[in-house]
C-alpha positions in Angstrom: 72.0 19.5 187.9 69.1 19.8 190.4 69.8 18.9 193.9 67.0 17.3 195.9 66.0 18.9 199.2 66.8 16.9 202.3 64.3 16.4 205.1 65.4 19.1 207.5 67.5 18.0 210.5 66.6 14.3 210.3 68.2 13.1 207.1 69.9 9.8 206.5 73.5 9.7 205.6 74.3 10.6 201.9 74.1 7.9 199.3 77.1 7.5 197.0 75.1 9.1 194.1 74.0 12.1 196.3 77.5 12.6 197.4 78.7 12.8 193.8 76.0 15.4 192.9 76.7 17.4 196.0 80.5 17.3 195.6 80.1 19.0 192.2 78.3 21.9 193.8 80.8 22.1 196.6 83.7 21.9 194.1 82.2 24.8 192.2 82.1 26.8 195.4 85.7 25.7 196.3 87.2 28.3 193.9 87.7 31.7 195.6 86.5 33.6 192.5 83.3 31.6 192.2 82.6 31.8 195.9 83.0 35.5 195.7 80.8 35.7 192.6 78.0 33.9 194.5 78.4 36.3 197.4 78.3 39.3 195.2 75.2 38.2 193.3 73.4 37.4 196.6 74.4 40.8 198.1 72.9 42.8 195.2 69.5 44.3 195.6 66.8 41.7 195.0 69.5 39.0 195.0 70.2 39.6 191.3 73.2 41.1 189.6 74.0 42.1 186.0 77.3 40.6 184.7 78.3 44.3 184.2 78.1 44.7 188.0 80.3 41.7 188.6 83.3 42.1 186.2 84.6 45.3 187.9 85.1 43.5 191.2 87.8 41.3 189.8 91.2 41.8 188.2 90.2 39.2 185.6 89.1 39.3 181.9 85.5 39.1 180.8 85.9 35.6 179.4 87.4 34.4 182.6 84.5 35.8 184.6 82.1 34.2 182.1 83.8 30.8 182.6 83.3 31.0 186.3 79.7 32.0 186.0 79.2 29.1 183.6 80.6 26.7 186.1 78.3 28.0 188.8 75.3 27.8 186.4 76.1 24.2 185.4 76.4 23.3 189.1 72.9 24.6 189.7 74.1 27.4 192.0 72.9 30.3 189.9 70.6 31.0 187.0 71.1 33.5 184.2 68.5 35.5 182.2 69.4 37.6 179.2 67.9 41.0 179.0 68.9 42.9 175.9 72.7 42.7 175.7 73.3 41.9 179.4 72.8 38.7 181.5 71.4 39.0 184.9 72.3 36.3 187.5 70.4 35.1 190.5 71.6 32.8 193.3 69.5 29.6 193.6 68.8 30.1 197.3 67.1 26.7 197.8 70.3 24.9 196.5 72.6 27.0 198.7 70.3 26.3 201.6 70.4 22.5 200.8 74.2 22.7 200.9 74.2 24.4 204.2 71.8 21.8 205.6 74.1 19.0 204.5 76.8 20.5 206.7 74.6 21.0 209.8 74.4 18.3 212.5 71.2 16.3 212.6 69.0 15.9 215.6 68.9 12.1 215.0 72.5 11.0 214.9 73.5 7.5 213.8 74.2 4.9 216.6 77.8 3.8 216.9 78.5 0.4 215.2 81.7 -0.5 217.1 82.5 -0.9 220.7 85.0 1.3 222.5 87.4 -1.6 222.6 87.4 -1.7 218.7 88.0 2.0 218.3 91.5 3.3 217.7 90.6 6.4 219.6 89.9 4.8 222.9 92.7 4.8 225.5 
C-alpha cells in the first residue's frame, strides 16, 4: 500500500481515506516487535539487514519473526529482496518520513470554527 507524500508543513487535514491508509501503517508500527524490527533494519549498515541478522535479537521463533516482517512489508514500511537463501530487508525511508510529517504541527493551522462561548473548555 503506497502512501502519498504530503506537502511539507502546509498540508490539509487528512481525508477519511488517507486516515484509513495511514492507520494501517501506524498499526503495523504499534506492535513492539515490529517497531523494534524497523529500528534494527534501519540501524544496520546501509539501512539493510538480512533476516539472519534479525532473528537473534528476539526470543521468538523464525515463523513469528517472518509474520512480523510480512506485516511490515504489506504496510509498505519495508521491502524485501531474496539473495540466495536469505532475504534482505530495507526500511522505506520515504514512508517513515511521511508518517513523521503527519505527526508534526503545520505552519498553517486551521482557523477555529467555534466561538469561545461554544467551547466546553472555556471558563
